[in-house]
N, C-alpha and C positions, 0 to 999 in steps of 0.2 A: 558430627560436629565435635570440635576439640574443646578442651577446658578453657581456652581463651575466648570462646564465643565466636570464633571465625572458622570457616572451613579450611582444612589443610590444603595447601597449594594455592591459596589466594593471596592477593597483595595485603589484605588486612591481616591475615595470619602472619605474613612475613614482617610487616611493620611492628606488630606486637612483640615479635621476638628480637627486634633490634634494641640494643642497649640504650638507655637514656643518655649515657655519656657520649655515645656516637652522635645522637641528635644535637647534644650540646656543642660538641666539637664542630659539627657541620655549621651550626648557627654562628659560632664565633668566627669560623673561617669565612662565611658569607659576609659577616659584618665588616671585616677588615678587607677582604678581597674585592668585593663589589664596590666598597667605598673608594678604594684606591683606583679601581677601574673608572669610576665616575670622575674622580679628580684628574686622572690622566687624559680622559676624553675631553674634559673641559679645558685643560691646559693646551691640548692639541688644537682645539677649535680657536681658542683665544690667541694662542701664540702664533699660529699661521696667519691669522688676520692682522695681528699686531705687526709682524715682520713685513707683511705686504704693504700695510698702510704707512709704515715708517719710511718706506722708500720715497713716498710723496711728501711726508711731513715728519722729518726726524725728531722733532720736538716732542712727539707723543710717546716715544719709547719709554721714558722713565716714569711718567705719571700713569700710564696704562698698565704698568706691571702690577698695580693693585688688583687687577682682574685675575692675574695668574696666582696671586697670593690668596684670593678668595677661593679659587679652585683647589689650592693646596690645603686650605682649611678643611675641605670636605674629607680628604684622606686622614687628617688628624682626628676628625670626629670619629671615623671608623676605628682608628687605633685606640682612642680613649674608651669607646664602648666595648671593644674587644677585651681590653684590660679589665673593665668592670665586670663583663660577663665571665671572664676567666676566674675572677675572685668568687663568683657564685658557685663554682664547682666544689663539691664536697665529696669526700670518700665515704661510701657506705658499705657495709658488709655485703657479700655476694648474695646472702639470703634475702636482703631487702632491696636489691637492685630493680626488681620488677613490681615493687609496691606502687600503689596509685600515686603516692607523694613523689616518688622518684620519677615516675613517668611524667607527671605534671611539671616537675622542675625541669626535666630534659626538654619537654616541648616548649616551656616558657622561654628558656634560653634560645632554643632554635627559632621560635617566632620573633624574639627580640632581634636576633641577628639578621633575619630576613628583612624585617621592617627597617632597621637601621641601614643595612646594605643597599636596599633598593631606593630608600628615601635619598640617600647620599648619591646614588647613581643618577637619579633624576635631578638632584640639586646641582651636581657637577655639570650635567648637560645644560641646565638652565643658566647657570653662571657663565659657562663657556660661550653659549650663544649670545647672551647679553654682553659679555666682555668683548666678543668679536664685533658686535654692533657698536659698542662704545669706541673701540679703536678706529673703526672705519668712519664713524660720524665725527669723531674728534679730529681726524685728519682733514675733514672737509670744513668743519665749523667748530672752533674750540669752545664756544659757549655751550655746546651740548654735553660736554664731558660730565659736569656735575649732575645734570638732569638724568642722564643714563646711569650714572654711578649710584644714585638713589634707588633706581629700579633694580640694579644689581645687588644692592644690600638686601632688599626685600626678597630677591630670589635666593640669596644665600641663607635666608631664614628657614627655607624648606628643610635643609639639612639639620638645623637645630631642632625643628619640630620632630623629625625622625629620631634624633638622639633622645629627646625628652620622652617620647612614647616608648622607645626601647628600654630606657631606664625604668620607667613605670612598670612595663611588662615584666622586666627581669626581677622585680620585687616579688613576683609570684613564684620564683624559683626557690622553694624551701624543700630541702632534702629531709628524709626521715631521720629521726634521732637515732644515734648509734645505740645498739642494745648492750 
C-alpha cells in the first residue's frame, strides 16, 4: 500500500495524483459547456416547433420568441457561474498543491460545475419542451399562451436553483494560505 492510502495501479491511486487545478478546470468547463448544450437543445426543440406552427398561424412568431430567450438564459447562467468559479481559483505553491484544503477546494469547484451544468441541461430541455408546446398550442388557441408561459417560467427556475446551489457549494473552495 502506498503513502496515499490507495493501492498503486488503482483508480483511487490515480485520482489522488490528479492536480486539484485539473478538477477545478474540468468543473468550470462542464458548467459552461453543458449549460450551453442545454440551451442549444432547448432552442432547437422550441425553434423547430415555432417555425412549424408559424406556417399555420404567422401571428405567433414574435410573441413565442420569449421561449427562445428563456432557453438562451440557461447558457448565460452557465457563463456567469463559470466566471464565478474561475475567480475561486488561487495559485498555491507546488508544495501545498496536494494539501487537504487544496484537494477540497478543487473538488468543491468540480462539484459546483457539475451541478450547474447538469441543472442547466435539464432546465434547457424543460424550457424547450414547454416552449414547443406553447408555440403549438398558441397556434391552435391564442388564449393558452399566457397559461403555458407561466409554466415555462416555473420550468426556467430549475436553472436558477442549480446556479444558487453551485454558488453555495463554491463557497467551500478555500485554498491554503501561501507560506
